[in-house]
C-alpha positions in Angstrom: 37.1 10.9 -31.2 37.0 9.3 -34.7 34.0 9.3 -36.9 33.3 5.5 -36.3 33.6 5.9 -32.5 31.2 8.9 -32.6 28.7 6.8 -34.5 29.0 3.9 -32.0 28.7 6.3 -29.1 25.6 7.9 -30.6 24.1 4.5 -31.2 24.7 3.4 -27.6 23.1 6.6 -26.3 20.1 6.1 -28.6 19.8 2.4 -27.4 20.0 3.5 -23.7 17.4 6.2 -24.3 15.2 3.7 -26.1 15.4 1.2 -23.3 14.5 3.9 -20.7 11.5 5.0 -22.7 10.4 1.4 -23.2 10.8 0.6 -19.5 8.8 3.8 -18.6 6.1 2.7 -21.0 5.9 -0.7 -19.4 5.6 0.9 -15.9 2.8 3.2 -17.1 0.9 0.4 -18.9 1.1 -1.8 -15.8 0.1 1.0 -13.4 -3.0 1.6 -15.5 -4.2 -1.9 -14.6 -4.0 -1.2 -10.9 -7.3 0.7 -10.6 -9.2 -0.7 -7.6 -7.3 -2.6 -5.0 -7.7 -4.0 -1.5 -5.2 -4.8 1.2 -5.1 -8.4 2.5 -3.8 -7.5 5.9 -3.3 -10.1 8.7 -2.6 -13.0 6.3 1.2 -13.3 5.8 2.0 -10.2 7.9 0.7 -7.8 10.5 -0.6 -10.7 12.7 0.6 -12.2 16.0 -0.1 -15.6 14.5 1.8 -16.5 11.4 1.6 -20.2 11.9 1.0 -22.5 9.0 -2.5 -23.1 10.3 -3.3 -19.4 10.3 -1.8 -18.8 6.8 -3.7 -21.8 5.4 -7.1 -20.6 6.7 -7.2 -16.9 7.3 -7.9 -16.0 3.7 -8.8 -18.5 1.0 -10.1 -18.9 -2.6 -13.6 -17.9 -1.5 -12.3 -14.6 -0.2 -10.4 -13.9 -3.4 -13.4 -14.8 -5.5 -15.5 -12.4 -3.4 -13.0 -9.6 -3.8 -13.2 -9.9 -7.5 -17.0 -10.1 -7.5 -17.1 -6.8 -5.4 -15.2 -5.1 -8.3 -11.6 -5.1 -7.2 -8.9 -5.8 -9.8 -5.8 -6.2 -7.5 -4.7 -7.1 -4.0 -1.8 -5.9 -1.9 -0.3 -8.9 -0.1 2.0 -8.0 2.7 4.8 -10.5 3.7 6.5 -10.6 7.0 10.3 -10.9 6.3 10.9 -13.6 9.0 8.8 -16.0 7.0 11.3 -15.8 4.2 14.7 -15.3 5.7 16.6 -14.7 8.9 19.8 -12.7 9.1 21.0 -13.1 5.6 20.5 -16.9 5.3 20.7 -18.1 1.7 17.4 -20.0 1.7 14.0 -19.3 3.2 13.6 -19.6 6.9 10.4 -21.5 6.3 10.1 -23.2 2.9 6.5 -24.2 3.7 5.6 -20.4 4.1 7.1 -19.7 0.7 5.0 -22.6 -0.8 1.9 -21.1 0.8 2.9 -17.7 -0.6 3.1 -19.2 -4.1 -0.3 -20.7 -3.6 -1.8 -17.3 -2.5 -0.3 -15.5 -5.4 -1.5 -18.0 -7.9 -5.0 -18.2 -6.4 -5.3 -14.4 -6.7 -4.2 -14.4 -10.3 -6.7 -17.2 -11.0 -9.4 -15.0 -9.6 -8.4 -12.1 -12.0 -6.6 -10.2 -9.4 -3.2 -8.7 -9.9 -0.8 -8.9 -6.9 1.3 -6.3 -5.2 3.8 -8.4 -3.3 4.9 -6.1 -0.4 7.6 -6.6 2.2 5.6 -5.8 5.3 8.1 -5.8 8.3 7.6 -5.6 12.0 9.0 -2.7 14.0 12.3 -4.5 14.8 13.1 -5.1 11.2 12.5 -1.4 10.4 14.6 -0.3 13.3 17.5 -2.5 12.1 17.6 -0.4 8.9 19.6 2.1 11.0 22.5 -0.5 10.8 24.4 -1.8 7.9 23.6 -5.4 9.0 19.9 -4.5 8.9 20.2 -3.1 5.4 22.2 -6.2 4.3 19.4 -8.4 5.6 16.8 -6.4 3.7 18.8 -6.6 0.4 19.2 -10.3 0.9 15.5 -10.7 1.5 14.7 -9.2 -1.9 17.4 -11.3 -3.6 15.5 -14.4 -2.3 12.1 -13.1 -3.4 13.4 -11.9 -6.8 15.1 -15.3 -7.4 12.0 -17.1 -6.5 9.5 -15.1 -8.5 11.7 -14.1 -11.5 9.9 -16.6 -13.9 6.4 -15.9 -12.7 3.9 -13.6 -14.4 5.9 -10.4 -15.1 2.9 -8.2 -16.0 0.6 -9.1 -13.1 2.9 -9.6 -10.1 4.5 -6.4 -8.7 7.4 -6.1 -6.2 6.6 -3.4 -3.6 9.8 -2.8 -1.8 8.5 -2.0 1.7 5.5 -0.9 3.6 6.0 2.4 5.5 9.8 2.0 6.1 9.8 4.5 9.1 13.3 5.6 8.1 13.1 9.2 9.2 16.0 10.5 7.1 14.6 10.7 3.5 18.1 10.6 2.0 19.1 7.5 3.8 15.9 5.8 2.8 16.4 6.8 -0.9 19.9 5.3 -0.7 18.6 2.0 0.8 15.8 1.8 -1.7 18.2 2.3 -4.6 20.5 -0.4 -3.3 17.5 -2.9 -3.1 16.3 -1.9 -6.6 19.8 -2.6 -8.0 20.0 -6.0 -6.3 16.6 -7.0 -7.7 17.6 -5.8 -11.2 20.7 -8.0 -11.1 18.4 -11.0 -10.9 15.1 -9.8 -12.4 14.8 -7.1 -15.0 11.2 -7.9 -15.8 8.8 -7.3 -12.9 7.7 -3.7 -12.2 8.8 -2.4 -8.8 6.7 -0.3 -6.5 8.7 2.2 -4.6 7.8 4.4 -1.7 9.0 7.4 0.4 10.5 7.5 3.9 8.7 7.6 7.2 5.1 6.4 6.8 4.9 7.0 3.0 2.4 9.9 3.5 1.9 12.6 0.9 4.4 15.0 2.5 7.0 12.2 2.4 6.2 11.6 -1.3 6.9 15.2 -2.1 10.5 14.8 -0.7 11.2 11.7 -2.8 13.2 11.7 -6.0 12.7 8.8 -8.4 15.1 5.8 -8.8 17.3 5.6 -11.9 15.2 2.5 -12.8 12.5 3.4 -15.2 10.3 0.4 -14.7 9.0 1.6 -11.3 5.6 2.8 -10.0 5.6 5.1 -6.9 3.0 5.0 -4.1 1.9 7.0 -1.2 -0.6 6.5 1.7 -3.4 8.9 2.6 -5.1 8.9 6.0 -5.4 12.6 6.7 -6.8 13.9 8.9 -5.9 11.3 11.4 -8.2 12.9 14.0 -11.0 11.6 11.9 -9.7 8.4 10.2 -8.0 7.0 13.3 -10.5 8.1 16.0 -10.6 5.7 18.8 -7.4 3.8 17.7 -5.3 2.6 20.6 -2.0 2.8 18.6 -0.2 5.7 17.0 -0.7 9.2 18.5 -1.7 9.3 22.2 -4.8 11.5 21.5 -6.5 9.2 19.0 -8.0 7.0 21.7 -10.0 10.0 23.1 -11.8 10.8 19.8 -15.2 9.3 19.5 -18.1 10.0 17.1 -16.1 12.6 15.1 -18.0 13.5 12.0 -16.7 14.3 8.5 -16.8 17.0 7.4 -17.0 19.1 10.6 -17.0 22.6 11.9 -16.2 23.8 15.4 -19.9 23.9 16.1 -20.3 20.3 15.1 -17.7 19.2 17.7 -19.0 21.1 20.7 -19.9 18.0 22.7 -16.8 16.0 21.6 -14.5 18.9 22.6 -16.0 18.9 26.1 -15.4 15.2 26.5 -11.8 15.2 25.3 -9.2 15.3 28.1 -6.2 17.5 27.7 -5.5 20.8 26.0 -3.4 19.3 23.2 -6.1 16.7 22.3 -8.7 19.4 22.2 -6.5 21.7 20.2 -5.8 19.1 17.6 -9.5 18.3 17.3 -10.1 22.0 16.8 -7.4 22.2 14.1 -9.2 19.4 12.3 -12.5 21.2 12.4 -11.1 24.4 10.8 -8.7 22.6 8.4 -10.8 22.7 5.2 -11.3 18.9 5.5 -14.0 18.4 2.9 -14.2 17.1 -0.7 -12.6 20.2 -2.1 -9.8 20.3 0.5 -9.0 16.6 -0.1 -9.0 17.1 -3.8 -6.6 20.0 -3.5 -4.2 17.9 -1.4 -4.3 14.9 -3.7 -3.5 17.3 -6.6 -0.1 17.8 -5.1 0.7 14.1 -5.4 -0.5 14.1 -9.0 1.7 17.1 -9.9 4.7 15.4 -8.3 4.3 12.4 -10.5 3.5 14.4 -13.6 6.6 16.6 -13.2 8.8 13.6 -12.9 7.0 11.5 -15.6 6.4 8.5 -13.3 3.3 6.5 -12.6 1.7 6.8 -9.2 -0.8 4.9 -7.0 -2.2 5.3 -3.5 -2.1 1.8 -2.0 -3.4 2.6 1.4 -6.3 4.8 2.6 -9.2 4.1 4.9 -11.1 4.8 8.1 -11.1 2.9 11.4 -14.6 1.4 11.3 -14.8 0.5 15.0 -15.4 4.1 16.1 -16.1 6.4 13.1 -19.7 7.2 12.3 -20.6 5.1 9.3 -22.1 7.9 7.2 -19.0 10.1 7.8 -16.7 7.2 7.0 -18.5 6.7 3.7 -18.3 10.3 2.8 -14.5 10.5 3.5 -13.8 7.3 1.5 -15.9 8.6 -1.4 -14.1 11.9 -1.4 -10.6 10.4 -1.3 -11.5 7.8 -3.9 -13.0 10.3 -6.4 -10.1 12.7 -5.9 -7.6 9.9 -6.7 -9.6 8.8 -9.8 -9.9 12.4 -11.0 -6.1 12.5 -11.1 -5.9 9.1 -12.7 -4.3 7.6 -9.6 -5.1 3.9 -8.9 -5.8 3.0 -5.3 -6.0 0.2 -2.7 -8.2 0.6 0.3 -7.0 -0.5 3.8 -8.3 -3.2 4.3 -10.2 -6.4 3.5 -11.4 -7.9 6.8 -9.6 -6.0 9.5 -10.8 -3.0 11.6 -10.7 -0.7 8.5 -12.4 -3.4 6.5 -14.7 -3.9 3.6 -16.3 -7.1 4.8 -17.3 -8.8 8.0 -15.7 -12.3 7.9 -16.5 -15.1 10.2 -15.7 -18.8 10.0 -19.0 -19.4 8.1 -19.7 -16.3 6.1 -18.3 -13.3 4.2 -20.6 -10.3 4.4 -19.7 -7.3 2.2 -20.2 -3.8 3.5 -22.6 -2.3 0.9 -22.2 1.3 2.0 -18.4 1.2 1.8 -18.6 -0.5 -1.6 -20.9 2.2 -2.8 -18.5 4.9 -1.5 -15.7 3.1 -3.5 -17.9 3.1 -6.7 -17.9 -0.7 -6.7 -20.5 -3.4 -6.6 -22.8 -2.4 -3.8 -25.0 -5.4 -4.5 -22.4 -8.0 -3.7 -24.0 -11.0 -1.9 -22.9 -12.6 1.3 -20.9 -15.8 0.7 -21.5 -18.9 2.9 -18.2 -20.7 3.6 -17.9 -24.4 3.7 -16.4 -25.8 6.9 -12.7 -25.0 7.2 
């Protein structure tokens, strides 16, 4: 190779390395602004009703203003794919839904809340990722979203590729995620992407993930362990959760004597016993979260936890507060931003009716936020 070619080649390598470092810097800077978030579930996704009437009324400017007043600085906004596209169509399936999505994003930004725009599919969409047609539809969905949002606020709107993909093969999911990332970058090199791991994006899934070649990416994981406590009484997921009632945190076997007698089935009792001896306390949670922090540090990538929480319909309130406090403080000790699940649902931070928004002071205190937030009276919808 001639001297001039060597100089040119070296210059190109330097330029590429500089671009990577700059993109990494952008990702870290933007991740640092995602400190205290809340999930806006049931609005544009995870609801049986996604009608225009529901979307227009379920969450509004008063909610977003209240969220900011409580001390949150970002929201995670899930979007059901069928609102945007169907089977690879070029345009949105429902232009009105896209207009409403624009309105929601801009309203959040106006209330000093950054937005994680997250593809939040139903089970059928995730199952279709086992097929090439399903992956093609997923890629096309992000082409539509990236084209639509490319000119909007680059620093405060984030593209979260998918909520809990449930693709069980981690290598297949990494390939799908890389393909989507590449498709977005062909359209939009500006916005920061939020990537995730396979299955349910839990901590063990994160530890099997390798970063994308794209440097402008934040990684995320979800933390609900131990499910015997956080999902006690839940009618979905594991068969045994429905049997668990009034499970405290932390707990020893002696603390669960009555509950163990009332739980039907050997396996359900065994799993509850495993919870009680599993070192599930502030120290145990901190030790587990440290693995996530080490994963990110070793790969020099920013990391957030954009789901954690406790099913409030069944969990003892004081125990719920202790678990939320312990997870939140462990994340913050490792400089990991977080988003609690969720705003007004059955893991929620408020009680929301047609006439009033009532913040949960105990949960806000556990989150280290504004525990003196006042109820908000809503005007007639």
